[in-house]
Every structure is written in structure tokens, then in C-alpha cells.
DRENKOLGU-829045 format. One line per field, with one value per residue: x, y, z of N, C-alpha, C, O in turn; residue number from 0; residue in one letter. Coordinates in Angstrom, 3 decimals, decimal comma. Each point is the difference from the previous one (the first is absolute). Example, Ala and Ser with C-alpha at 12.3 -4.5 7.8 and 13.67 -1.06 7.14 Angstrom:
2
n_c1 <- 13,190_-1,386
n_c2 <- -5,690_1,069
n_c3 <- 7,800_-1,385
ca_c1 <- -0,890_0,820
ca_c2 <- 1,190_1,190
ca_c3 <- 0,000_0,060
c_c1 <- 0,900_-0,770
c_c2 <- 1,200_1,090
c_c3 <- 0,000_0,730
o_c1 <- 1,036_0,509
o_c2 <- -0,019_1,108
o_c3 <- 0,665_0,169
n <- 0_1
res <- A_S
END
This chain:
86
n_c1 <- -29,440_-0,229_1,761_0,445_1,762_-1,047_1,555_-0,071_2,046_0,878_-0,819_0,174_-1,699_-0,215_-0,757_-1,739_0,146_0,966_-2,105_0,331_0,301_1,755_-0,791_1,917_-0,964_0,831_-1,897_-0,133_1,890_-0,114_-1,399_-0,244_0,295_-2,102_1,200_-0,473_1,785_-1,222_1,697_-1,337_0,699_-2,015_1,727_-1,619_0,191_0,480_-0,624_2,155_0,844_0,344_-1,927_0,675_-1,847_1,701_0,027_0,147_1,751_-0,801_-0,253_-1,893_-0,628_-0,233_1,229_-1,669_0,989_1,867_1,962_0,535_1,272_2,141_1,604_0,533_1,444_2,161_0,928_0,726_2,033_1,792_0,687_1,257_2,192_1,130_0,189_2,281_0,907_-0,889
n_c2 <- 95,080_2,143_-1,091_0,456_1,551_1,325_0,088_-2,368_-0,424_-0,629_-2,183_1,830_-0,589_-0,683_-2,170_1,307_-0,975_-1,764_0,271_0,334_2,139_-1,140_0,025_1,357_-1,136_1,734_0,989_-1,437_1,315_1,918_1,507_-2,190_1,657_-0,116_0,179_1,682_1,201_1,351_0,885_0,845_1,202_-0,793_-1,348_-0,553_-0,216_-1,726_-0,165_-0,368_0,255_1,972_1,037_0,618_0,817_0,121_1,611_0,083_0,492_1,424_1,888_-0,030_0,964_-2,342_0,466_-1,407_-0,386_-0,443_0,607_2,061_0,357_-0,553_1,400_1,813_-0,297_0,077_1,977_1,106_-0,919_0,789_2,084_0,082_-0,418_1,869_0,422_-0,034_-1,504_1,867
n_c3 <- -51,701_0,521_-0,998_2,118_-0,254_1,378_1,696_0,353_0,722_-1,954_0,051_-1,486_1,357_-2,115_0,515_-0,661_2,097_-0,958_-0,691_2,262_-0,799_-0,655_2,145_-0,361_1,797_-1,120_-0,862_-1,786_0,319_-1,240_1,168_0,168_-1,591_0,633_-1,857_1,616_0,812_-1,250_1,260_-1,675_1,762_0,886_0,758_-1,289_2,191_-1,406_2,139_-0,182_2,179_-0,836_-0,530_2,142_-0,946_-1,690_1,611_-2,200_1,370_-1,452_1,164_1,286_-1,934_0,467_-1,796_-0,510_1,974_-1,159_1,111_-0,412_-1,958_-0,295_0,817_-1,119_-1,596_0,837_0,406_-1,807_-0,605_1,037_-0,588_-1,790_0,100_0,606_-2,164_0,158_-1,545_-0,798
ca_c1 <- 0,650_1,432_0,783_1,417_0,788_0,833_-0,391_-1,429_-0,187_-0,150_-0,857_-1,182_-0,995_-0,009_-1,350_-0,941_0,132_-1,228_-0,640_0,544_1,524_0,541_0,915_0,503_-0,176_1,259_-0,389_-0,612_0,870_-0,001_-1,232_-0,425_-1,501_-0,546_-0,620_-1,474_-0,469_0,428_-0,876_0,690_1,260_0,486_-0,377_-0,736_0,625_-0,620_0,862_-0,144_-0,745_-1,355_0,027_-0,378_0,854_0,533_0,577_1,388_0,412_0,675_1,513_0,502_-0,245_0,941_-0,243_0,500_0,950_-0,513_-0,323_-1,208_-1,103_-0,245_-0,725_-1,367_-0,763_-0,211_-0,893_-1,326_-0,516_-0,251_-1,281_-0,959_-0,189_-0,656_-1,291_0,019_-0,375_-0,615
ca_c2 <- 0,848_0,278_0,162_0,370_-1,124_-0,510_-1,243_0,090_0,919_1,342_0,175_0,674_0,244_1,304_0,311_-0,883_-1,329_-0,651_-0,670_-1,423_0,012_-0,181_1,168_-0,065_1,336_0,211_0,634_-1,037_-1,212_-0,707_-0,902_-0,148_0,013_-0,083_1,496_-0,017_1,229_1,199_0,741_1,196_-0,119_-1,247_-1,144_-1,031_-1,285_-0,992_-1,203_-0,978_-1,140_0,596_0,774_1,411_0,935_1,126_0,932_0,318_1,007_-0,557_0,128_-1,062_-1,336_-0,296_-1,256_-1,139_-0,786_-1,453_-0,879_0,618_-0,340_-1,400_-0,190_0,473_-0,931_-1,207_0,513_0,021_-1,223_-0,514_0,621_-0,475_-1,446_-0,003_0,666_1,338_0,995_-0,735
ca_c3 <- 1,057_-0,296_1,183_-0,344_-0,531_1,045_0,568_0,309_1,189_-0,427_-1,003_0,376_-1,126_-0,505_-0,414_0,726_-0,620_-0,311_1,122_0,168_-0,030_1,145_0,349_1,298_0,703_0,848_1,318_0,908_0,026_-1,323_-0,234_-1,473_-0,169_-1,371_-0,222_-0,206_-0,579_0,602_1,061_0,098_-0,255_0,455_-0,624_0,761_-0,214_0,758_0,096_-0,929_0,541_0,371_1,237_-0,173_-0,947_0,743_-0,977_0,056_-0,867_-1,100_0,168_0,785_-0,606_-0,924_-0,619_0,753_-0,598_-0,425_1,173_0,661_-0,891_0,184_1,324_-0,080_-0,892_0,816_0,901_-0,706_-0,268_1,269_0,494_-0,821_0,307_1,391_-0,029_0,548_-1,145_-1,324
c_c1 <- 1,427_0,707_1,466_0,794_0,976_-0,329_-1,444_-0,204_-0,028_-0,943_-1,284_-0,920_0,027_-1,396_-0,900_0,074_-1,495_-0,549_0,471_1,437_0,411_1,069_0,432_-0,089_1,240_-0,267_-0,685_0,842_0,034_-1,058_-0,373_-1,573_-0,391_-0,578_-1,398_-0,509_0,582_-1,059_0,665_1,444_0,760_-0,448_-0,464_0,691_-0,731_0,946_-0,272_-0,887_-1,392_0,209_-0,339_0,930_0,613_0,477_1,407_0,400_0,691_1,561_0,515_-0,240_1,021_-0,434_0,582_1,222_-0,593_-0,435_-1,205_-1,261_-0,413_-0,722_-1,378_-0,849_-0,356_-1,011_-1,330_-0,576_-0,373_-1,367_-1,235_-0,428_-0,699_-1,405_-0,048_-0,356_-0,528_0,978
c_c2 <- 0,267_0,145_0,364_-1,213_-0,406_-1,163_0,271_0,884_1,520_0,299_0,607_0,087_1,447_0,411_-1,008_-1,349_-0,526_-0,587_-1,372_-0,112_-0,203_1,193_-0,406_1,309_-0,063_0,578_-1,110_-1,270_-0,794_-1,011_0,075_0,132_0,067_1,314_-0,157_1,217_1,220_0,561_1,313_-0,106_-1,368_-1,090_-1,010_-1,463_-0,974_-1,183_-1,063_-1,226_0,434_0,721_1,474_0,775_1,114_0,963_0,434_1,141_-0,681_0,036_-1,297_-1,352_-0,205_-1,413_-1,188_-0,677_-1,229_-0,864_0,617_-0,332_-1,523_-0,362_0,533_-0,912_-1,285_0,306_0,004_-1,319_-0,780_0,527_-0,492_-1,515_-0,216_0,709_1,458_1,155_-0,874_0,051
c_c3 <- -0,486_1,317_-0,443_-0,408_1,244_0,568_0,610_1,281_-0,486_-1,102_0,603_-1,108_-0,486_-0,539_0,736_-0,695_-0,322_1,215_0,028_0,057_1,435_0,280_1,420_0,712_0,927_1,320_0,951_0,065_-1,148_-0,235_-1,564_-0,002_-1,406_-0,242_-0,326_-0,709_0,773_0,854_0,227_-0,304_0,316_-0,911_0,842_-0,294_0,893_0,273_-1,040_0,385_0,466_1,366_-0,292_-0,901_0,921_-1,137_0,225_-0,942_-1,198_0,104_0,810_-0,659_-1,101_-0,566_0,807_-0,711_-0,450_1,218_0,719_-0,707_0,220_1,450_0,004_-0,758_0,833_1,172_-0,515_-0,349_1,375_0,530_-0,834_0,362_1,403_0,050_0,537_-1,083_-1,074_-1,153
o_c1 <- 0,679_-0,512_0,344_-0,447_0,896_-0,915_-0,518_-1,085_-0,429_-0,031_-0,603_0,411_0,114_-0,221_0,447_-0,036_-1,000_0,785_0,046_0,499_-0,692_0,754_-0,660_0,395_0,086_0,755_-0,203_-0,513_0,067_0,178_-0,019_-0,730_0,855_-0,820_-0,393_-1,032_0,817_-1,198_0,877_0,300_1,188_-0,979_0,626_0,157_-0,530_0,696_-1,160_-0,716_-0,717_0,956_-0,448_1,225_-0,487_0,168_0,479_-0,654_0,686_0,708_1,090_0,203_0,510_-0,742_1,064_0,011_-1,135_-1,062_-0,783_-1,057_-1,170_-0,966_-0,861_-1,106_-1,108_-0,856_-0,914_-1,215_-1,021_-0,846_-1,078_-1,176_-0,771_-0,628_-1,071_-0,526_0,210_-0,295
o_c2 <- -0,926_0,550_-0,080_-1,146_-0,817_-0,630_1,114_0,561_0,881_1,126_-0,569_0,317_0,913_1,127_-0,986_-0,103_0,636_-0,388_-0,715_-1,052_0,475_0,428_-0,749_1,048_-0,846_-0,209_0,236_-1,113_-1,227_-1,060_1,053_-0,691_0,084_0,465_-0,803_-0,048_-0,176_-0,173_0,151_-0,642_-0,171_0,158_-0,171_-0,422_0,406_-0,409_-0,247_-0,589_-0,804_-0,206_0,325_-0,081_0,374_-0,368_0,129_0,230_-0,995_-0,870_-0,495_-1,023_0,918_-0,750_0,192_-0,084_-0,313_-0,623_-0,798_-0,287_-0,313_-0,751_-0,677_-0,248_-0,532_-0,843_-0,523_-0,151_-0,688_-0,757_-0,226_-0,354_-0,929_0,070_0,591_1,077_-1,212_-0,506
o_c3 <- -0,445_0,975_-1,179_-0,051_-0,214_-0,531_0,081_0,157_0,745_-0,497_0,910_-1,117_0,818_-0,443_0,586_-1,227_0,332_0,865_-1,001_0,400_0,901_-0,873_0,720_-0,511_0,890_0,950_1,191_-0,118_0,069_-0,600_-0,637_0,711_-0,882_0,792_-0,846_-0,668_0,904_-0,224_0,851_-1,007_-0,273_-0,730_1,046_-1,146_1,034_-0,929_-0,329_-0,810_0,596_0,747_-1,099_0,091_1,067_-1,162_1,126_-1,017_0,237_-0,506_-0,284_0,655_-0,642_0,635_0,589_-1,228_0,358_-0,012_0,514_0,563_0,223_0,137_0,562_0,480_-0,054_0,269_0,636_0,131_0,024_0,476_0,551_0,085_0,242_1,056_0,140_0,280_-0,045_-1,083
n <- 0_1_2_3_4_5_6_7_8_9_10_11_12_13_14_15_16_17_18_19_20_21_22_23_24_25_26_27_28_29_30_31_32_33_34_35_36_37_38_39_40_41_42_43_44_45_46_47_48_49_50_51_52_53_54_55_56_57_58_59_60_61_62_63_64_65_66_67_68_69_70_71_72_73_74_75_76_77_78_79_80_81_82_83_84_85
res <- M_S_V_G_D_G_P_P_S_E_Q_K_P_S_Q_V_P_A_T_G_S_L_L_V_D_T_S_R_S_D_Q_V_G_E_F_R_G_T_A_G_P_Y_W_S_L_R_P_V_G_G_G_T_E_W_E_A_E_P_A_S_L_R_A_P_S_P_M_E_R_L_R_A_E_I_A_R_C_N_A_R_S_E_G_R_I_L
END
């Protein structure tokens, strides 16, 4: 995935990312999601700890900051250890 050179809050994806890439949806209070694919003009994301997918406009997505990425990875590990996701 290619992103801009600005700070994380300004980094916007310029092409469709690989499945499983982490993205932040600024239209949903900066919720971090895992990219699942495209649905027409929208991109499908799934919560890192499991749950219902949602669709977002690519313009409202950005790359996560290192802290957001770390929090998402910890949430994924916790969900896996609790049996909520495989």
C-alpha cells in the first residue's frame, strides 16, 4: 500500500491495499479495521478483534500510526486468546 509522506493523520491510501492491511476510518471515530476487499466504490473493513464488517469511502481512510497499529495488534492477540477469532 502506498501512502503520503505527511504525518499519519494526513496519510491517505492511493491504491487498493492488500487484504488484511490495517486502515483507520476517520468517519467512524478513527476506528481501526482490517481491509477485506472492495464493494463497488467502497472498501470493506472488519474490526481487528472480530465483528461485523462495514463499508467506508476510500477518502475517509488512512494508514494507522505506529501506536494505532500496536493497539490493533494487541486487540487481535487478546481476541484470539479469548477464542473470539481464530
